MARKOL-864491 format. One record per residue (C-alpha): residue in three letters; x, y, z. Coordinates in Angstrom, 2 decimals. Layout:
N
{seba ALA; {X; Y; Z}}
...
This chain:
241
{seba UNK; {0.00; 0.00; 0.00}}
{seba UNK; {1.18; 3.49; -0.86}}
{seba UNK; {0.47; 6.56; 1.24}}
{seba UNK; {1.02; 10.01; -0.27}}
{seba UNK; {1.74; 13.22; 1.65}}
{seba UNK; {1.80; 16.76; 0.30}}
{seba UNK; {1.85; 20.21; 1.88}}
{seba UNK; {2.23; 23.89; 1.12}}
{seba UNK; {0.71; 24.05; -2.34}}
{seba UNK; {-0.45; 27.62; -1.61}}
{seba UNK; {-3.01; 27.39; -4.40}}
{seba UNK; {-4.06; 30.81; -5.65}}
{seba UNK; {-6.14; 31.84; -8.68}}
{seba UNK; {-3.28; 34.11; -9.76}}
{seba UNK; {-1.03; 31.06; -10.32}}
{seba UNK; {-3.22; 28.55; -12.16}}
{seba UNK; {-0.26; 26.37; -13.18}}
{seba UNK; {0.15; 24.99; -9.67}}
{seba UNK; {-3.51; 24.04; -9.40}}
{seba UNK; {-3.41; 22.47; -12.86}}
{seba UNK; {-0.46; 20.28; -11.87}}
{seba UNK; {-2.14; 19.26; -8.61}}
{seba UNK; {-5.41; 18.40; -10.35}}
{seba UNK; {-3.48; 16.33; -12.90}}
{seba UNK; {-1.70; 14.57; -10.02}}
{seba UNK; {-5.04; 13.79; -8.36}}
{seba UNK; {-6.45; 12.38; -11.60}}
{seba UNK; {-3.32; 10.35; -12.33}}
{seba UNK; {-0.78; 8.73; -10.04}}
{seba UNK; {-2.65; 9.53; -6.83}}
{seba UNK; {-5.36; 7.06; -7.93}}
{seba UNK; {-3.07; 4.14; -7.11}}
{seba UNK; {-2.56; 5.21; -3.47}}
{seba UNK; {-4.28; 3.95; -0.36}}
{seba UNK; {-4.55; 7.49; 1.03}}
{seba UNK; {-3.57; 11.09; 0.35}}
{seba UNK; {-2.73; 13.44; 3.21}}
{seba UNK; {-2.62; 17.20; 2.63}}
{seba UNK; {-0.82; 18.67; 5.64}}
{seba UNK; {-1.86; 22.30; 5.50}}
{seba UNK; {-1.57; 25.38; 3.31}}
{seba UNK; {-3.42; 23.77; 0.45}}
{seba UNK; {-4.48; 27.34; -0.32}}
{seba UNK; {-2.51; 30.59; -0.22}}
{seba UNK; {-5.42; 32.17; 1.64}}
{seba UNK; {-8.72; 30.73; 2.80}}
{seba UNK; {-11.47; 33.25; 3.44}}
{seba UNK; {-13.98; 30.72; 4.70}}
{seba UNK; {-15.94; 27.76; 3.38}}
{seba UNK; {-18.49; 30.17; 1.90}}
{seba UNK; {-15.93; 31.68; -0.51}}
{seba UNK; {-17.45; 31.37; -4.03}}
{seba UNK; {-14.04; 31.34; -5.80}}
{seba UNK; {-14.45; 28.97; -8.82}}
{seba UNK; {-10.78; 27.90; -8.74}}
{seba UNK; {-11.25; 26.56; -5.22}}
{seba UNK; {-14.38; 24.68; -6.27}}
{seba UNK; {-12.36; 22.97; -9.02}}
{seba UNK; {-9.84; 21.73; -6.46}}
{seba UNK; {-12.63; 20.44; -4.21}}
{seba UNK; {-14.17; 18.58; -7.16}}
{seba UNK; {-10.82; 17.00; -8.06}}
{seba UNK; {-10.30; 15.84; -4.46}}
{seba UNK; {-13.84; 14.46; -4.32}}
{seba UNK; {-13.24; 12.54; -7.55}}
{seba UNK; {-10.12; 11.00; -6.02}}
{seba UNK; {-12.06; 10.09; -2.88}}
{seba UNK; {-14.86; 8.55; -4.96}}
{seba UNK; {-12.29; 6.38; -6.72}}
{seba UNK; {-11.51; 4.72; -3.39}}
{seba UNK; {-8.53; 6.75; -2.16}}
{seba UNK; {-8.95; 8.10; 1.37}}
{seba UNK; {-8.35; 11.86; 1.46}}
{seba UNK; {-7.25; 13.68; 4.63}}
{seba UNK; {-6.90; 17.44; 5.05}}
{seba UNK; {-5.18; 19.44; 7.76}}
{seba UNK; {-5.34; 23.19; 8.27}}
{seba UNK; {-2.17; 25.22; 7.79}}
{seba UNK; {-1.35; 28.76; 8.82}}
{seba UNK; {-2.63; 30.14; 5.49}}
{seba UNK; {-5.90; 28.19; 5.45}}
{seba UNK; {-6.63; 27.94; 9.16}}
{seba UNK; {-10.34; 28.63; 8.55}}
{seba UNK; {-10.73; 25.67; 6.20}}
{seba UNK; {-13.60; 23.68; 7.68}}
{seba UNK; {-15.96; 20.75; 7.52}}
{seba UNK; {-18.06; 22.26; 4.74}}
{seba UNK; {-15.12; 22.32; 2.33}}
{seba UNK; {-13.97; 18.90; 3.52}}
{seba UNK; {-17.44; 17.54; 2.74}}
{seba UNK; {-17.35; 18.95; -0.79}}
{seba UNK; {-13.89; 17.42; -1.21}}
{seba UNK; {-14.91; 13.99; 0.09}}
{seba UNK; {-12.20; 14.38; 2.71}}
{seba UNK; {-11.70; 13.93; 6.44}}
{seba UNK; {-10.52; 17.04; 8.28}}
{seba UNK; {-7.76; 16.10; 10.73}}
{seba UNK; {-6.79; 17.81; 13.99}}
{seba UNK; {-3.26; 19.17; 14.28}}
{seba UNK; {-1.30; 17.24; 15.42}}
{seba UNK; {-2.55; 13.70; 14.97}}
{seba UNK; {-0.96; 10.26; 15.25}}
{seba UNK; {-1.37; 7.56; 12.63}}
{seba UNK; {0.34; 4.31; 11.72}}
{seba UNK; {2.10; 3.91; 8.38}}
{seba UNK; {3.56; 0.51; 7.52}}
{seba UNK; {3.98; -0.41; 11.15}}
{seba UNK; {5.51; 2.89; 12.28}}
{seba UNK; {3.89; 5.30; 14.70}}
{seba UNK; {3.85; 8.66; 12.90}}
{seba UNK; {3.04; 12.09; 14.30}}
{seba UNK; {1.80; 14.37; 11.54}}
{seba UNK; {1.41; 18.12; 11.84}}
{seba UNK; {1.53; 21.21; 9.67}}
{seba UNK; {4.69; 22.17; 11.51}}
{seba UNK; {4.29; 25.83; 12.42}}
{seba UNK; {3.70; 25.04; 16.11}}
{seba UNK; {7.27; 23.70; 16.24}}
{seba UNK; {8.80; 27.06; 15.21}}
{seba UNK; {8.97; 28.18; 18.82}}
{seba UNK; {11.95; 30.53; 18.37}}
{seba UNK; {9.72; 32.85; 16.33}}
{seba UNK; {7.87; 34.43; 19.24}}
{seba UNK; {5.98; 37.03; 17.20}}
{seba UNK; {4.69; 34.36; 14.83}}
{seba UNK; {3.56; 32.16; 17.73}}
{seba UNK; {1.54; 35.07; 19.16}}
{seba UNK; {-0.12; 35.53; 15.77}}
{seba UNK; {-0.72; 31.78; 15.47}}
{seba UNK; {-2.60; 31.78; 18.77}}
{seba UNK; {-4.86; 34.56; 17.53}}
{seba UNK; {-5.49; 32.91; 14.16}}
{seba UNK; {-6.58; 29.68; 15.84}}
{seba UNK; {-8.91; 31.34; 18.33}}
{seba UNK; {-12.52; 30.17; 17.65}}
{seba UNK; {-13.87; 33.59; 18.67}}
{seba UNK; {-11.67; 35.26; 16.05}}
{seba UNK; {-12.90; 32.75; 13.47}}
{seba UNK; {-16.49; 33.59; 14.32}}
{seba UNK; {-15.93; 37.32; 13.96}}
{seba UNK; {-14.13; 36.90; 10.64}}
{seba UNK; {-16.82; 34.59; 9.29}}
{seba UNK; {-19.45; 37.27; 9.90}}
{seba UNK; {-17.59; 39.84; 7.80}}
{seba UNK; {-18.53; 40.32; 4.12}}
{seba UNK; {-16.33; 38.27; 1.80}}
{seba UNK; {-14.75; 41.41; 0.31}}
{seba UNK; {-13.67; 42.55; 3.78}}
{seba UNK; {-12.15; 39.15; 4.47}}
{seba UNK; {-10.34; 39.31; 1.14}}
{seba UNK; {-8.83; 42.68; 2.04}}
{seba UNK; {-7.71; 41.40; 5.44}}
{seba UNK; {-6.12; 38.34; 3.81}}
{seba UNK; {-4.21; 40.58; 1.43}}
{seba UNK; {-2.91; 42.65; 4.35}}
{seba UNK; {-1.93; 39.46; 6.21}}
{seba UNK; {0.04; 38.16; 3.22}}
{seba UNK; {1.89; 41.47; 2.95}}
{seba UNK; {2.70; 41.32; 6.65}}
{seba UNK; {3.93; 37.75; 6.28}}
{seba UNK; {6.24; 38.71; 3.41}}
{seba UNK; {7.68; 41.54; 5.49}}
{seba UNK; {8.18; 39.24; 8.48}}
{seba UNK; {10.00; 36.65; 6.35}}
{seba UNK; {12.20; 39.33; 4.79}}
{seba UNK; {13.32; 40.65; 8.18}}
{seba UNK; {13.62; 37.43; 10.20}}
{seba UNK; {16.56; 35.00; 10.12}}
{seba UNK; {15.57; 31.69; 8.60}}
{seba UNK; {16.98; 29.81; 11.59}}
{seba UNK; {14.44; 31.62; 13.77}}
{seba UNK; {11.57; 30.60; 11.49}}
{seba UNK; {12.66; 26.94; 11.31}}
{seba UNK; {11.54; 24.26; 13.77}}
{seba UNK; {13.17; 24.21; 17.19}}
{seba UNK; {15.16; 21.04; 17.98}}
{seba UNK; {13.89; 20.89; 21.57}}
{seba UNK; {10.29; 21.25; 20.38}}
{seba UNK; {10.82; 18.39; 17.93}}
{seba UNK; {12.30; 16.15; 20.63}}
{seba UNK; {9.50; 17.08; 23.03}}
{seba UNK; {6.64; 16.08; 20.70}}
{seba UNK; {8.37; 12.85; 19.70}}
{seba UNK; {8.95; 12.01; 23.35}}
{seba UNK; {5.39; 12.82; 24.42}}
{seba UNK; {3.74; 10.98; 21.52}}
{seba UNK; {5.97; 7.93; 21.48}}
{seba UNK; {6.15; 8.30; 17.70}}
{seba UNK; {9.23; 7.22; 15.78}}
{seba UNK; {8.52; 9.60; 12.90}}
{seba UNK; {7.56; 13.28; 12.86}}
{seba UNK; {6.15; 14.36; 9.50}}
{seba UNK; {5.45; 18.02; 8.74}}
{seba UNK; {5.45; 20.81; 6.17}}
{seba UNK; {5.45; 24.60; 6.63}}
{seba UNK; {9.21; 25.24; 6.39}}
{seba UNK; {9.53; 24.39; 2.67}}
{seba UNK; {12.79; 22.49; 3.28}}
{seba UNK; {12.16; 18.92; 2.09}}
{seba UNK; {14.44; 16.39; 3.75}}
{seba UNK; {14.52; 13.23; 5.86}}
{seba UNK; {16.48; 13.84; 9.07}}
{seba UNK; {17.75; 11.04; 11.29}}
{seba UNK; {17.85; 11.87; 14.99}}
{seba UNK; {17.82; 10.28; 18.42}}
{seba UNK; {15.44; 11.10; 21.24}}
{seba UNK; {16.41; 9.69; 24.62}}
{seba UNK; {18.55; 7.11; 22.81}}
{seba UNK; {15.66; 6.11; 20.51}}
{seba UNK; {16.17; 6.27; 16.74}}
{seba UNK; {13.67; 8.66; 15.15}}
{seba UNK; {13.16; 10.51; 11.89}}
{seba UNK; {11.85; 13.96; 11.00}}
{seba UNK; {10.45; 14.13; 7.49}}
{seba UNK; {9.85; 17.58; 6.00}}
{seba UNK; {7.58; 18.03; 2.99}}
{seba UNK; {8.37; 20.45; 0.17}}
{seba UNK; {6.27; 23.25; -1.29}}
{seba UNK; {4.81; 23.41; -4.82}}
{seba UNK; {6.00; 26.86; -5.92}}
{seba UNK; {8.55; 25.81; -8.57}}
{seba UNK; {7.52; 22.17; -8.96}}
{seba UNK; {5.41; 19.54; -7.29}}
{seba UNK; {6.68; 17.75; -4.19}}
{seba UNK; {5.33; 14.54; -2.68}}
{seba UNK; {6.32; 12.04; -0.02}}
{seba UNK; {5.57; 8.54; -1.22}}
{seba UNK; {5.54; 5.92; 1.54}}
{seba UNK; {5.16; 2.28; 0.53}}
{seba UNK; {6.54; -1.03; 1.77}}
{seba UNK; {10.06; 0.10; 0.80}}
{seba UNK; {9.83; 3.09; 3.13}}
{seba UNK; {9.33; 6.85; 2.73}}
{seba UNK; {10.93; 8.81; -0.10}}
{seba UNK; {10.60; 12.39; -1.23}}
{seba UNK; {9.96; 12.96; -4.92}}
{seba UNK; {10.02; 16.04; -7.13}}
{seba UNK; {7.21; 16.32; -9.70}}
{seba UNK; {8.43; 18.40; -12.65}}
{seba UNK; {6.05; 21.02; -13.97}}
{seba UNK; {5.63; 20.92; -17.74}}
């Protein structure tokens, strides 16, 4: 059985090539998998499940088609689409996962998460993350007109770009102690996450126990997928035509 993991597609109507590649992936090689996990930031910005954007509806339809073919589809919220909810998941034929969550892949206990909660050195981001995941804030945003939410999302993206430009990458990366802590608490042998856009498989030891941290890549320049079958996990680049 093959399990597929992707993250950080940041789908946006202004860059239709990324969505086209993802939809082609869903209609093609993903059909042979047991399950597909999307670990956050499927969209560059998510204004709410009531957003009428046609490009988003096309992605939901492609995911639902994959689900209808017999492939289990799992979605997790990221920092860019934290308001993605059960309504969209229903349209996509997907199960919305909490963050983090533990699953078993080919006999290994795996902790999967978007990854931003592990970036504990970035104190200003963690304060923002707490606000963005506050249910009361979600409720207030959901009551705003869609155009107002769109303007706020645009401001947030500009603020994010400024933060990235003026913050050392080491600060924005995951913290080693945070990684060890979640592996220790969960008893997992593998931590699998996205968010940092630095695809790699890291070997590490936690209290003398061999563990791995697997980081998913983004889809900005090309597709990126983790394929995990009986031979083990491997990261693959999907060239964009």
